Each structure stands twice: as structure tokens, then as C-alpha cells.
Backbone of each chain as nested JSON, in Angstrom:
{
  "chains": [
    {"id": "A", "residues": [
      {"number": 1, "name": "MET", "atoms": {"N": [0.881, -1.138, -0.316], "CA": [0.264, 0.104, -0.161], "C": [0.967, 1.298, -0.114]}},
      {"number": 2, "name": "ILE", "atoms": {"N": [0.17, 2.488, -0.482], "CA": [1.659, 3.491, -0.464], "C": [0.718, 4.122, 0.209]}},
      {"number": 3, "name": "GLU", "atoms": {"N": [2.643, 4.385, 0.938], "CA": [2.697, 5.069, 2.528], "C": [3.327, 6.334, 2.022]}},
      {"number": 4, "name": "PHE", "atoms": {"N": [2.823, 7.329, 3.022], "CA": [3.12, 8.736, 2.635], "C": [2.803, 9.993, 3.685]}},
      {"number": 5, "name": "ASP", "atoms": {"N": [3.119, 11.119, 4.188], "CA": [3.74, 11.979, 5.228], "C": [2.27, 13.387, 4.897]}},
      {"number": 6, "name": "SER", "atoms": {"N": [1.142, 12.861, 5.732], "CA": [-0.576, 13.595, 4.895], "C": [0.245, 14.883, 5.963]}},
      {"number": 7, "name": "GLU", "atoms": {"N": [0.694, 14.271, 7.111], "CA": [0.815, 15.914, 7.669], "C": [1.781, 16.834, 7.397]}},
      {"number": 8, "name": "GLN", "atoms": {"N": [2.985, 16.363, 6.865], "CA": [3.656, 17.19, 5.94], "C": [2.753, 17.673, 4.785]}},
      {"number": 9, "name": "THR", "atoms": {"N": [2.116, 16.975, 4.014], "CA": [1.243, 17.783, 2.679], "C": [0.536, 18.632, 3.656]}},
      {"number": 10, "name": "ARG", "atoms": {"N": [-0.052, 18.63, 4.34], "CA": [-1.232, 19.541, 4.895], "C": [-0.231, 20.236, 5.563]}},
      {"number": 11, "name": "GLN", "atoms": {"N": [0.798, 20.482, 5.633], "CA": [1.315, 21.725, 6.467], "C": [2.09, 22.01, 5.355]}},
      {"number": 12, "name": "ARG", "atoms": {"N": [2.835, 22.111, 4.511], "CA": [2.989, 23.148, 2.709], "C": [1.479, 23.777, 2.335]}},
      {"number": 13, "name": "ILE", "atoms": {"N": [0.329, 22.234, 2.018], "CA": [-1.557, 23.249, 1.942], "C": [-1.024, 24.778, 2.395]}},
      {"number": 14, "name": "GLY", "atoms": {"N": [-1.074, 24.525, 4.058], "CA": [-1.182, 25.265, 4.911], "C": [-0.256, 26.18, 4.534]}},
      {"number": 15, "name": "THR", "atoms": {"N": [1.25, 26.991, 4.946], "CA": [1.824, 27.645, 4.032], "C": [1.663, 28.236, 2.83]}},
      {"number": 16, "name": "ARG", "atoms": {"N": [1.137, 27.46, 2.114], "CA": [0.49, 27.811, 1.041], "C": [-0.551, 28.827, 0.841]}},
      {"number": 17, "name": "ILE", "atoms": {"N": [-1.72, 28.72, 1.765], "CA": [-2.781, 29.26, 2.196], "C": [-2.107, 30.622, 3.03]}},
      {"number": 18, "name": "LYS", "atoms": {"N": [-1.42, 30.625, 3.079], "CA": [-0.688, 31.49, 4.941], "C": [-0.116, 32.569, 4.24]}},
      {"number": 19, "name": "ASP", "atoms": {"N": [0.394, 32.43, 3.228], "CA": [1.01, 33.405, 2.532], "C": [0.841, 33.519, 0.974]}},
      {"number": 20, "name": "LEU", "atoms": {"N": [-0.811, 32.908, 0.616], "CA": [-1.868, 33.512, -0.109], "C": [-2.235, 35.003, 0.435]}},
      {"number": 21, "name": "ARG", "atoms": {"N": [-2.197, 34.738, 1.374], "CA": [-3.604, 35.422, 2.683], "C": [-2.886, 36.704, 3.471]}},
      {"number": 22, "name": "ASP", "atoms": {"N": [-1.436, 36.394, 3.186], "CA": [-0.342, 37.834, 3.233], "C": [-0.785, 38.631, 2.199]}},
      {"number": 23, "name": "GLU", "atoms": {"N": [-0.221, 37.744, 1.489], "CA": [0.399, 38.432, -0.051], "C": [-1.028, 39.368, -0.363]}},
      {"number": 24, "name": "GLN", "atoms": {"N": [-2.349, 39.037, -0.246], "CA": [-3.77, 39.998, 0.18], "C": [-3.659, 41.219, 1.118]}},
      {"number": 25, "name": "GLY", "atoms": {"N": [-2.77, 41.079, 2.224], "CA": [-3.034, 41.71, 3.214], "C": [-4.27, 41.549, 3.989]}},
      {"number": 26, "name": "LEU", "atoms": {"N": [-4.393, 40.353, 3.454], "CA": [-6.147, 39.536, 5.133], "C": [-5.111, 39.45, 6.16]}},
      {"number": 27, "name": "SER", "atoms": {"N": [-6.148, 39.302, 6.923], "CA": [-5.784, 38.925, 8.559], "C": [-6.61, 37.845, 8.577]}},
      {"number": 28, "name": "LEU", "atoms": {"N": [-6.266, 36.996, 8.81], "CA": [-6.456, 35.405, 9.227], "C": [-8.275, 35.563, 9.991]}},
      {"number": 29, "name": "ARG", "atoms": {"N": [-8.057, 37.006, 11.074], "CA": [-9.923, 36.688, 11.25], "C": [-10.52, 37.037, 10.347]}},
      {"number": 30, "name": "ARG", "atoms": {"N": [-9.93, 38.209, 9.437], "CA": [-10.718, 38.692, 8.053], "C": [-10.638, 37.888, 7.258]}},
      {"number": 31, "name": "LEU", "atoms": {"N": [-10.473, 36.95, 6.893], "CA": [-10.551, 35.828, 5.87], "C": [-11.565, 34.308, 6.74]}},
      {"number": 32, "name": "ALA", "atoms": {"N": [-11.199, 34.385, 7.716], "CA": [-12.336, 33.67, 8.747], "C": [-13.746, 33.792, 8.57]}},
      {"number": 33, "name": "PHE", "atoms": {"N": [-13.934, 35.214, 8.923], "CA": [-15.806, 35.806, 8.873], "C": [-15.886, 35.59, 7.191]}},
      {"number": 34, "name": "MET", "atoms": {"N": [-15.122, 36.246, 6.763], "CA": [-16.1, 36.132, 4.792], "C": [-15.952, 34.816, 4.865]}},
      {"number": 35, "name": "VAL", "atoms": {"N": [-15.159, 33.837, 5.233], "CA": [-15.593, 32.112, 4.643], "C": [-16.673, 31.419, 6.004]}},
      {"number": 36, "name": "GLY", "atoms": {"N": [-16.997, 32.224, 6.661], "CA": [-17.607, 31.83, 7.85], "C": [-17.04, 30.563, 8.801]}},
      {"number": 37, "name": "MET", "atoms": {"N": [-15.724, 31.215, 9.217], "CA": [-15.456, 29.353, 9.267], "C": [-14.411, 30.182, 10.229]}},
      {"number": 38, "name": "ASP", "atoms": {"N": [-14.459, 29.392, 12.223], "CA": [-14.342, 30.325, 13.556], "C": [-12.737, 30.503, 13.245]}},
      {"number": 39, "name": "HIS", "atoms": {"N": [-12.174, 31.171, 13.531], "CA": [-10.781, 32.245, 13.016], "C": [-9.98, 30.393, 13.809]}},
      {"number": 40, "name": "SER", "atoms": {"N": [-10.008, 30.379, 14.763], "CA": [-9.065, 29.188, 15.277], "C": [-8.905, 27.728, 14.882]}},
      {"number": 41, "name": "TYR", "atoms": {"N": [-9.798, 27.694, 13.478], "CA": [-9.957, 26.594, 13.163], "C": [-9.369, 27.238, 11.302]}},
      {"number": 42, "name": "LEU", "atoms": {"N": [-9.561, 28.285, 11.174], "CA": [-8.166, 28.86, 10.02], "C": [-7.442, 28.68, 10.125]}},
      {"number": 43, "name": "SER", "atoms": {"N": [-6.763, 28.754, 11.864], "CA": [-5.07, 28.807, 12.494], "C": [-5.294, 27.401, 11.934]}},
      {"number": 44, "name": "ILE", "atoms": {"N": [-5.684, 26.28, 12.763], "CA": [-5.268, 25.228, 12.563], "C": [-4.9, 24.096, 11.269]}},
      {"number": 45, "name": "ILE", "atoms": {"N": [-5.714, 24.996, 10.207], "CA": [-5.281, 24.485, 8.869], "C": [-3.712, 24.665, 8.301]}},
      {"number": 46, "name": "GLU", "atoms": {"N": [-4.217, 25.969, 8.802], "CA": [-2.633, 27.327, 8.251], "C": [-1.691, 26.175, 8.59]}},
      {"number": 47, "name": "LYS", "atoms": {"N": [-1.829, 25.957, 10.1], "CA": [-0.556, 25.34, 10.416], "C": [-0.02, 23.697, 10.031]}},
      {"number": 48, "name": "GLY", "atoms": {"N": [-1.208, 23.024, 9.461], "CA": [-1.228, 22.119, 8.664], "C": [-2.206, 21.166, 9.55]}},
      {"number": 49, "name": "GLN", "atoms": {"N": [-2.136, 21.728, 11.084], "CA": [-2.759, 20.558, 12.647], "C": [-4.097, 19.722, 12.293]}},
      {"number": 50, "name": "ALA", "atoms": {"N": [-5.013, 20.316, 10.649], "CA": [-6.358, 20.184, 10.761], "C": [-6.917, 18.698, 9.335]}},
      {"number": 51, "name": "ASN", "atoms": {"N": [-7.492, 17.618, 9.274], "CA": [-7.188, 17.027, 8.354], "C": [-8.655, 17.774, 7.781]}},
      {"number": 52, "name": "ALA", "atoms": {"N": [-8.704, 18.851, 7.332], "CA": [-9.996, 19.772, 6.529], "C": [-10.497, 18.598, 5.621]}},
      {"number": 53, "name": "THR", "atoms": {"N": [-12.122, 19.339, 5.794], "CA": [-12.801, 18.328, 4.518], "C": [-12.743, 19.563, 3.038]}},
      {"number": 54, "name": "ILE", "atoms": {"N": [-12.782, 19.366, 2.31], "CA": [-12.75, 19.221, 0.911], "C": [-13.536, 20.894, 1.129]}},
      {"number": 55, "name": "THR", "atoms": {"N": [-15.064, 21.305, 1.754], "CA": [-15.54, 21.964, 1.396], "C": [-14.906, 22.987, 2.25]}},
      {"number": 56, "name": "SER", "atoms": {"N": [-13.927, 22.822, 3.036], "CA": [-13.73, 23.545, 3.74], "C": [-11.689, 24.894, 2.567]}},
      {"number": 57, "name": "TYR", "atoms": {"N": [-11.682, 23.936, 1.972], "CA": [-10.471, 24.51, 1.199], "C": [-11.185, 25.128, -0.044]}},
      {"number": 58, "name": "VAL", "atoms": {"N": [-12.545, 24.629, -0.185], "CA": [-12.503, 25.956, -1.134], "C": [-13.901, 27.048, -0.963]}},
      {"number": 59, "name": "LYS", "atoms": {"N": [-13.822, 26.577, 0.261], "CA": [-14.746, 28.317, 1.291], "C": [-13.431, 28.929, 1.094]}},
      {"number": 60, "name": "ILE", "atoms": {"N": [-12.095, 28.561, 0.953], "CA": [-10.666, 29.03, 1.858], "C": [-10.604, 29.662, 0.121]}},
      {"number": 61, "name": "ALA", "atoms": {"N": [-10.687, 29.223, -0.874], "CA": [-9.854, 29.078, -2.142], "C": [-11.021, 30.239, -2.42]}},
      {"number": 62, "name": "ILE", "atoms": {"N": [-12.638, 30.872, -2.225], "CA": [-13.522, 31.813, -2.483], "C": [-12.994, 32.828, -2.449]}},
      {"number": 63, "name": "GLY", "atoms": {"N": [-12.522, 32.857, -0.46], "CA": [-12.331, 33.918, 0.147], "C": [-10.926, 34.27, -0.117]}},
      {"number": 64, "name": "LEU", "atoms": {"N": [-9.875, 33.88, -0.898], "CA": [-8.905, 34.249, -1.16], "C": [-9.162, 35.061, -2.477]}},
      {"number": 65, "name": "GLY", "atoms": {"N": [-9.798, 34.444, -3.247], "CA": [-10.205, 34.947, -4.995], "C": [-9.184, 34.175, -5.838]}},
      {"number": 66, "name": "VAL", "atoms": {"N": [-8.712, 32.96, -5.409], "CA": [-8.416, 31.678, -6.059], "C": [-8.472, 30.679, -6.639]}},
      {"number": 67, "name": "ASP", "atoms": {"N": [-8.01, 29.807, -7.756], "CA": [-8.771, 29.015, -8.412], "C": [-8.739, 27.857, -7.002]}},
      {"number": 68, "name": "LEU", "atoms": {"N": [-9.112, 27.163, -6.681], "CA": [-8.57, 26.34, -5.987], "C": [-8.007, 25.284, -5.851]}},
      {"number": 69, "name": "LYS", "atoms": {"N": [-7.312, 24.752, -6.869], "CA": [-5.825, 24.126, -7.54], "C": [-4.503, 24.811, -7.103]}},
      {"number": 70, "name": "ASP", "atoms": {"N": [-5.267, 26.253, -6.946], "CA": [-3.919, 27.17, -6.295], "C": [-3.319, 27.048, -5.177]}},
      {"number": 71, "name": "LEU", "atoms": {"N": [-4.289, 26.577, -4.388], "CA": [-4.159, 26.407, -3.014], "C": [-3.54, 25.151, -3.193]}},
      {"number": 72, "name": "PHE", "atoms": {"N": [-3.327, 23.684, -3.715], "CA": [-2.476, 22.538, -3.937], "C": [-1.54, 22.744, -4.727]}},
      {"number": 73, "name": "ASP", "atoms": {"N": [-1.188, 24.103, -4.656], "CA": [0.312, 24.295, -6.371], "C": [1.466, 24.113, -4.92]}},
      {"number": 74, "name": "ILE", "atoms": {"N": [1.677, 22.999, -4.665], "CA": [2.472, 23.502, -3.254], "C": [3.934, 22.275, -3.472]}}
    ]},
    {"id": "B", "residues": [
      {"number": 1, "name": "MET", "atoms": {"N": [-21.56, 37.023, 3.483], "CA": [-20.837, 35.689, 4.012], "C": [-20.807, 35.055, 2.825]}},
      {"number": 2, "name": "ILE", "atoms": {"N": [-20.167, 34.468, 2.202], "CA": [-19.897, 33.97, 0.592], "C": [-20.42, 32.501, 0.725]}},
      {"number": 3, "name": "GLU", "atoms": {"N": [-20.981, 32.716, -0.312], "CA": [-22.217, 31.647, -0.564], "C": [-22.014, 30.503, -1.931]}},
      {"number": 4, "name": "PHE", "atoms": {"N": [-21.257, 29.399, -1.769], "CA": [-21.459, 29.093, -3.074], "C": [-21.939, 26.955, -3.039]}},
      {"number": 5, "name": "ASP", "atoms": {"N": [-21.657, 26.374, -4.33], "CA": [-21.939, 25.209, -4.799], "C": [-21.307, 24.388, -3.761]}},
      {"number": 6, "name": "SER", "atoms": {"N": [-20.834, 24.034, -2.943], "CA": [-20.109, 23.34, -2.118], "C": [-20.006, 21.873, -3.406]}},
      {"number": 7, "name": "GLU", "atoms": {"N": [-21.692, 21.39, -2.948], "CA": [-21.959, 19.883, -3.501], "C": [-21.426, 19.819, -5.35]}},
      {"number": 8, "name": "GLN", "atoms": {"N": [-21.799, 20.923, -5.605], "CA": [-21.152, 20.84, -7.466], "C": [-19.777, 21.417, -7.786]}},
      {"number": 9, "name": "THR", "atoms": {"N": [-19.107, 21.526, -6.48], "CA": [-17.273, 21.382, -6.977], "C": [-17.163, 19.827, -6.594]}},
      {"number": 10, "name": "ARG", "atoms": {"N": [-17.641, 19.09, -5.866], "CA": [-16.974, 17.69, -5.069], "C": [-17.827, 17.181, -6.41]}},
      {"number": 11, "name": "GLN", "atoms": {"N": [-18.801, 17.27, -6.945], "CA": [-19.183, 16.198, -7.626], "C": [-18.098, 16.816, -9.55]}},
      {"number": 12, "name": "ARG", "atoms": {"N": [-17.571, 18.468, -9.46], "CA": [-16.909, 18.522, -10.843], "C": [-15.3, 17.324, -10.34]}},
      {"number": 13, "name": "ILE", "atoms": {"N": [-14.963, 17.829, -9.319], "CA": [-13.421, 17.108, -8.7], "C": [-14.054, 15.903, -8.666]}},
      {"number": 14, "name": "GLY", "atoms": {"N": [-14.385, 15.267, -8.191], "CA": [-14.73, 13.363, -8.385], "C": [-14.856, 13.329, -9.765]}},
      {"number": 15, "name": "THR", "atoms": {"N": [-15.557, 14.085, -10.857], "CA": [-15.454, 13.522, -12.2], "C": [-13.91, 13.501, -12.762]}},
      {"number": 16, "name": "ARG", "atoms": {"N": [-13.14, 14.845, -12.486], "CA": [-12.092, 14.349, -12.529], "C": [-10.96, 13.992, -11.782]}},
      {"number": 17, "name": "ILE", "atoms": {"N": [-11.244, 13.017, -10.854], "CA": [-10.695, 10.989, -10.425], "C": [-11.044, 10.277, -11.628]}},
      {"number": 18, "name": "LYS", "atoms": {"N": [-12.735, 10.53, -11.951], "CA": [-12.987, 9.2, -12.611], "C": [-12.196, 8.981, -14.346]}},
      {"number": 19, "name": "ASP", "atoms": {"N": [-12.465, 10.718, -14.562], "CA": [-11.351, 11.026, -15.523], "C": [-9.869, 10.105, -15.677]}},
      {"number": 20, "name": "LEU", "atoms": {"N": [-9.195, 10.404, -15.038], "CA": [-7.986, 10.799, -14.533], "C": [-7.694, 9.436, -14.801]}},
      {"number": 21, "name": "ARG", "atoms": {"N": [-8.92, 7.993, -13.669], "CA": [-8.616, 7.213, -13.627], "C": [-8.572, 5.839, -14.785]}},
      {"number": 22, "name": "ASP", "atoms": {"N": [-9.872, 6.499, -15.112], "CA": [-10.336, 6.077, -16.523], "C": [-9.157, 5.99, -17.159]}},
      {"number": 23, "name": "GLU", "atoms": {"N": [-8.002, 7.519, -17.153], "CA": [-6.977, 6.949, -18.333], "C": [-6.757, 5.941, -18.421]}},
      {"number": 24, "name": "GLN", "atoms": {"N": [-6.377, 6.233, -17.023], "CA": [-4.538, 4.965, -17.258], "C": [-5.175, 3.462, -16.919]}},
      {"number": 25, "name": "GLY", "atoms": {"N": [-7.022, 3.501, -17.088], "CA": [-7.149, 2.105, -17.336], "C": [-7.303, 1.391, -16.242]}},
      {"number": 26, "name": "LEU", "atoms": {"N": [-7.562, 2.261, -14.391], "CA": [-7.1, 1.704, -13.921], "C": [-8.794, 1.368, -13.362]}},
      {"number": 27, "name": "SER", "atoms": {"N": [-8.974, 0.43, -12.62], "CA": [-10.446, 0.448, -12.438], "C": [-10.738, 0.944, -10.766]}},
      {"number": 28, "name": "LEU", "atoms": {"N": [-11.529, 1.644, -10.399], "CA": [-11.951, 1.525, -8.796], "C": [-11.272, 1.074, -7.456]}},
      {"number": 29, "name": "ARG", "atoms": {"N": [-11.861, -0.236, -8.193], "CA": [-11.499, -1.204, -7.24], "C": [-10.064, -1.434, -7.122]}},
      {"number": 30, "name": "ARG", "atoms": {"N": [-9.663, -0.863, -8.26], "CA": [-7.8, -1.515, -7.569], "C": [-7.168, -0.369, -7.282]}},
      {"number": 31, "name": "LEU", "atoms": {"N": [-8.065, 0.937, -7.526], "CA": [-6.964, 2.167, -7.362], "C": [-7.434, 2.21, -5.868]}},
      {"number": 32, "name": "ALA", "atoms": {"N": [-8.684, 1.818, -4.957], "CA": [-9.1, 1.963, -4.258], "C": [-8.466, 1.001, -3.272]}},
      {"number": 33, "name": "PHE", "atoms": {"N": [-7.571, -0.575, -3.771], "CA": [-6.758, -1.102, -3.039], "C": [-5.714, -0.564, -2.803]}},
      {"number": 34, "name": "MET", "atoms": {"N": [-5.164, -0.227, -4.091], "CA": [-3.481, 0.96, -4.305], "C": [-3.784, 1.297, -2.876]}},
      {"number": 35, "name": "VAL", "atoms": {"N": [-4.89, 2.656, -2.431], "CA": [-4.278, 3.47, -1.61], "C": [-4.471, 3.625, -0.792]}},
      {"number": 36, "name": "GLY", "atoms": {"N": [-5.546, 2.393, 0.11], "CA": [-5.908, 1.88, 1.444], "C": [-7.252, 1.835, 1.436]}},
      {"number": 37, "name": "MET", "atoms": {"N": [-8.248, 2.551, 0.421], "CA": [-9.055, 3.075, 0.903], "C": [-10.619, 2.07, 0.246]}},
      {"number": 38, "name": "ASP", "atoms": {"N": [-11.23, 2.06, 1.508], "CA": [-12.806, 1.174, 0.55], "C": [-13.385, 1.497, -0.566]}},
      {"number": 39, "name": "HIS", "atoms": {"N": [-13.527, 0.875, -1.437], "CA": [-14.087, 1.005, -2.883], "C": [-15.068, 1.585, -3.32]}},
      {"number": 40, "name": "SER", "atoms": {"N": [-15.843, 1.78, -2.328], "CA": [-17.163, 2.128, -1.904], "C": [-17.228, 3.485, -1.58]}},
      {"number": 41, "name": "TYR", "atoms": {"N": [-15.658, 4.049, -0.621], "CA": [-15.983, 5.443, -0.506], "C": [-15.35, 6.447, -1.671]}},
      {"number": 42, "name": "LEU", "atoms": {"N": [-14.515, 5.666, -2.155], "CA": [-14.384, 6.609, -3.345], "C": [-14.951, 6.108, -4.369]}},
      {"number": 43, "name": "SER", "atoms": {"N": [-15.775, 5.104, -4.875], "CA": [-17.028, 5.637, -5.658], "C": [-18.101, 7.005, -5.327]}},
      {"number": 44, "name": "ILE", "atoms": {"N": [-18.129, 7.399, -3.965], "CA": [-19.107, 8.267, -3.621], "C": [-18.421, 9.421, -3.771]}},
      {"number": 45, "name": "ILE", "atoms": {"N": [-16.682, 9.675, -3.372], "CA": [-15.852, 10.544, -3.586], "C": [-16.345, 10.307, -5.098]}},
      {"number": 46, "name": "GLU", "atoms": {"N": [-16.023, 9.605, -6.154], "CA": [-16.289, 10.099, -7.237], "C": [-17.801, 10.6, -8.216]}},
      {"number": 47, "name": "LYS", "atoms": {"N": [-18.609, 10.718, -7.745], "CA": [-20.005, 10.622, -7.243], "C": [-20.309, 12.322, -7.146]}},
      {"number": 48, "name": "GLY", "atoms": {"N": [-18.933, 12.986, -5.906], "CA": [-19.282, 14.138, -5.204], "C": [-19.273, 14.014, -4.043]}},
      {"number": 49, "name": "GLN", "atoms": {"N": [-20.381, 13.31, -3.097], "CA": [-20.898, 12.99, -2.476], "C": [-20.514, 12.701, -1.463]}},
      {"number": 50, "name": "ALA", "atoms": {"N": [-19.377, 12.856, -1.311], "CA": [-18.469, 12.439, -0.418], "C": [-17.845, 13.791, 0.381]}},
      {"number": 51, "name": "ASN", "atoms": {"N": [-18.183, 14.524, 2.145], "CA": [-17.244, 15.866, 1.77], "C": [-16.052, 15.215, 2.387]}},
      {"number": 52, "name": "ALA", "atoms": {"N": [-14.805, 15.028, 1.42], "CA": [-13.974, 14.025, 2.057], "C": [-12.982, 15.027, 1.999]}},
      {"number": 53, "name": "THR", "atoms": {"N": [-11.66, 14.527, 3.368], "CA": [-10.408, 15.102, 3.88], "C": [-9.81, 15.604, 2.477]}},
      {"number": 54, "name": "ILE", "atoms": {"N": [-8.571, 16.19, 3.024], "CA": [-8.095, 16.38, 2.241], "C": [-6.631, 15.239, 2.191]}},
      {"number": 55, "name": "THR", "atoms": {"N": [-6.302, 14.758, 2.987], "CA": [-5.933, 13.579, 3.711], "C": [-6.305, 12.097, 1.888]}},
      {"number": 56, "name": "SER", "atoms": {"N": [-7.81, 11.74, 1.853], "CA": [-8.446, 11.696, 1.008], "C": [-7.448, 11.592, -0.417]}},
      {"number": 57, "name": "TYR", "atoms": {"N": [-7.488, 12.622, -0.199], "CA": [-7.617, 13.17, -1.924], "C": [-5.415, 13.385, -2.141]}},
      {"number": 58, "name": "VAL", "atoms": {"N": [-5.482, 13.236, -0.944], "CA": [-3.527, 12.973, -1.805], "C": [-3.122, 11.725, -1.718]}},
      {"number": 59, "name": "LYS", "atoms": {"N": [-4.346, 10.701, -1.45], "CA": [-4.212, 9.241, -0.932], "C": [-4.633, 9.162, -2.719]}},
      {"number": 60, "name": "ILE", "atoms": {"N": [-5.447, 9.842, -2.912], "CA": [-5.81, 9.017, -4.492], "C": [-5.165, 10.244, -5.509]}},
      {"number": 61, "name": "ALA", "atoms": {"N": [-4.541, 10.906, -5.219], "CA": [-3.542, 11.926, -5.825], "C": [-2.437, 10.634, -6.677]}},
      {"number": 62, "name": "ILE", "atoms": {"N": [-1.531, 10.363, -5.325], "CA": [-0.7, 9.503, -5.348], "C": [-1.243, 8.424, -6.182]}},
      {"number": 63, "name": "GLY", "atoms": {"N": [-2.223, 7.932, -5.994], "CA": [-2.135, 6.597, -5.891], "C": [-2.605, 6.223, -7.991]}},
      {"number": 64, "name": "LEU", "atoms": {"N": [-2.982, 7.585, -8.385], "CA": [-3.104, 8.006, -9.599], "C": [-1.633, 8.236, -9.872]}},
      {"number": 65, "name": "GLY", "atoms": {"N": [-1.114, 9.202, -9.419], "CA": [0.749, 9.431, -9.34], "C": [0.228, 10.79, -10.515]}},
      {"number": 66, "name": "VAL", "atoms": {"N": [-0.21, 11.738, -9.626], "CA": [-0.69, 13.283, -10.562], "C": [-0.164, 14.14, -8.773]}},
      {"number": 67, "name": "ASP", "atoms": {"N": [-0.287, 15.249, -9.03], "CA": [-0.016, 16.133, -8.252], "C": [-1.354, 16.013, -7.83]}},
      {"number": 68, "name": "LEU", "atoms": {"N": [-1.736, 16.668, -6.545], "CA": [-2.309, 16.657, -5.782], "C": [-3.147, 18.101, -6.77]}},
      {"number": 69, "name": "LYS", "atoms": {"N": [-2.742, 19.246, -7.279], "CA": [-3.706, 20.179, -7.663], "C": [-3.784, 19.755, -8.847]}},
      {"number": 70, "name": "ASP", "atoms": {"N": [-3.447, 18.845, -9.446], "CA": [-4.613, 17.949, -11.069], "C": [-6.113, 17.52, -10.699]}},
      {"number": 71, "name": "LEU", "atoms": {"N": [-5.581, 17.319, -8.942], "CA": [-6.969, 16.555, -9.368], "C": [-8.052, 17.571, -9.223]}},
      {"number": 72, "name": "PHE", "atoms": {"N": [-7.829, 19.715, -9.063], "CA": [-8.385, 19.8, -8.417], "C": [-8.779, 21.245, -9.713]}},
      {"number": 73, "name": "ASP", "atoms": {"N": [-8.156, 21.176, -10.799], "CA": [-7.65, 20.954, -11.675], "C": [-9.302, 21.349, -13.176]}},
      {"number": 74, "name": "ILE", "atoms": {"N": [-10.5, 21.649, -11.926], "CA": [-11.452, 21.422, -12.752], "C": [-12.315, 22.991, -13.47]}}
    ]}
  ]
}
């Protein structure tokens, strides 16, 4: 069976989200509010500590105004 | 707050996964086995009926031998 480090992948995705957010000068609380997400949950997504669902990532992509695939360009 | 149709997005992602799988002549059961996933769960992911976690999509991308972002090129 295929082995892989999912936490490391989630961390790289989280860093990507944070970079995209910082580029736009959006605070974590602002983005979280925009997408109807608790800011502490968005924080742990950015740290790669949450095995979030695809719907959460779709919301984040919409809030950042980027294509979904851009979040995963890691 | 941002409204969007997450089920439609999940369906488009599921169709993308199925297309990538079909291109490689991989059966659903074969891909599911390769990534250690129940084939019925992979089936509902392909139909867009599961709000799967990012780890599930990472496994599928690895099983298909594609970059994670390719699953979301929808």
C-alpha cells in the first residue's frame, strides 16, 4: 500500500494558504469571517494540524479569490 | 458571507478523478486497494457525495501518480 506523510503535505498546503493570505494583506480573522469559518480553525488549517474537508478548502479559495487548485500548488 | 455550491464543486472534482482513473485504465477497486481506501468510499467521492478530507485526496493523487493540484483542475 502507498505510504506518505499526510501531515507534511497538510503543512505545505497550510503555508501556501498563509502566503496567499499575507500577499493580499488579509488578516486571519478577516478571511475566517469572510468564509464563515472559526478563526481558530482556520489557524490550525494554516498550521497543517487539521485534516480539513474539501469544502473548507473550497471556501478558503473563494475567500482568497483564487482557483481551488492554486491552494494545492505546493 | 460567501455563498457557493459545494456539492457541485465536489461533483466536478469527482468527475476529474474518474477521468484521470479511466485514462490510466485503472478500475475503481484497483485504485481503492492501492491507496488503502474502501472502494465504496472512493465511489461516493467520485460521485461528489462525500465531503472527503484532504488526506483522502492526497492518497488518490498519489495512487493516480498525479500532483495534488491536478485533482482540482476543474
